[in-house]
N, C-alpha and C positions, 0 to 999 in steps of 0.2 A: 449636167454640165459641170465642167471643171474650170475654175479660174486659177491662173497662176499669177502670183504677185512677187515682184522682185523689188526689194528696197535697198538702196545704196546711198552712202554718204554723198552729199553734194560735192562737186569738184573743188569748190573753194574751202571745204571743211577738211581739216587735218584728220587722218585716220591712223591713230596710234597702234591699233591692233593690226592693221595692214602693214605698217612699218615694221612691227615686231616680227610678223610672219616673213616679210621680205628679207629682213636681216637673218632670220633662222635659215631660210632657203639658201641664202648666199653662204652662210657658215657650213651648210650641209652639201656644198659642192655645186651650187647653181649660181655662179657669179653673173650670169647673163640676165637674171631677174632684175628689172629696173623699178617696178612698183607693184604693189598688191593693194587692192581695195577689198575690204571685208563687208559683206552685206547680209541680207536675209532673203531666203527663198521660201515661199509658202504655196501649197496647193490646196485649194478649197473646193470640195465637191458640193454642188448646189442642186436641189431638187426644184423642178419647175422652170418656167421661162417667163416670168412676170415682165411686163412692158417696161417698168422703170428699174429693172434689175441692175443694169449697167451703171446708172447714176448712183444707186445705193451702194454698189461695190466700190465706186470711186470715193464716195463719202466715207465708207468703212476704211479704205486704204489711207485716206487723208487724216481721219480723226482717231483711228485706233492702231493701225499697223505700221504707220510711219510717223516721224516727227517732221512736219513740213518746214521747220526752221533749218534743220541740218540734213534732211534726207529727201531724196526723190524716189518715186515709185513708178513701176511699170506694171500695167495690168493686161494680161492676155486671157482671152476666153477661148475655150475649146470644148470638144466632146470628151467624155470619159473614155479612156482607152485602157485596155489591159496591158500592163507592162510586165515583162519577164524580169524578175529580180534575181540577182546572184547573191546567195548567202555570203556574208562577210567571211565566214570560216573557210569557205572554198577559195575565195580570193586570197586570203592570207596564206593558205597552204600552198597555192600555186607559186608564190614568191619565196617559198622556203622558210617563212617565219611562222612559227607556231604560236597561236594565242596562248596567253598564260592560263594554266589550269588552276582553277580555284582550289585552294586547300581549306579543309575544315579548320575553323578557329579552335584553338585549345580552350578547354573549359577552365574558368577561373575557380580557384578554391575559395570557398566562403570563409570569412573570419569568425 
């Protein structure tokens, strides 16, 4: 089984990271962007189907994966599915941008 967890700041909590991304998006030609909220997304693969699994997952989300004072979480359960992934390098090349090639570092001379 696969559990998906989405953790987001509560609506009443300021999101400075989201504000910074919103400002950058506007600066880069997207003035239509009104707000951005930054959160966390996790996929957890679980073996077995224990009867109290869901309550333990909720406890894990509340006690470890989120801070209940400032964050809300959503938990979705589903079956493990094979997903086709596109390598980042192909995606970058399609848009005409080449990823930077790593250069060997010059060796330092010892004193």
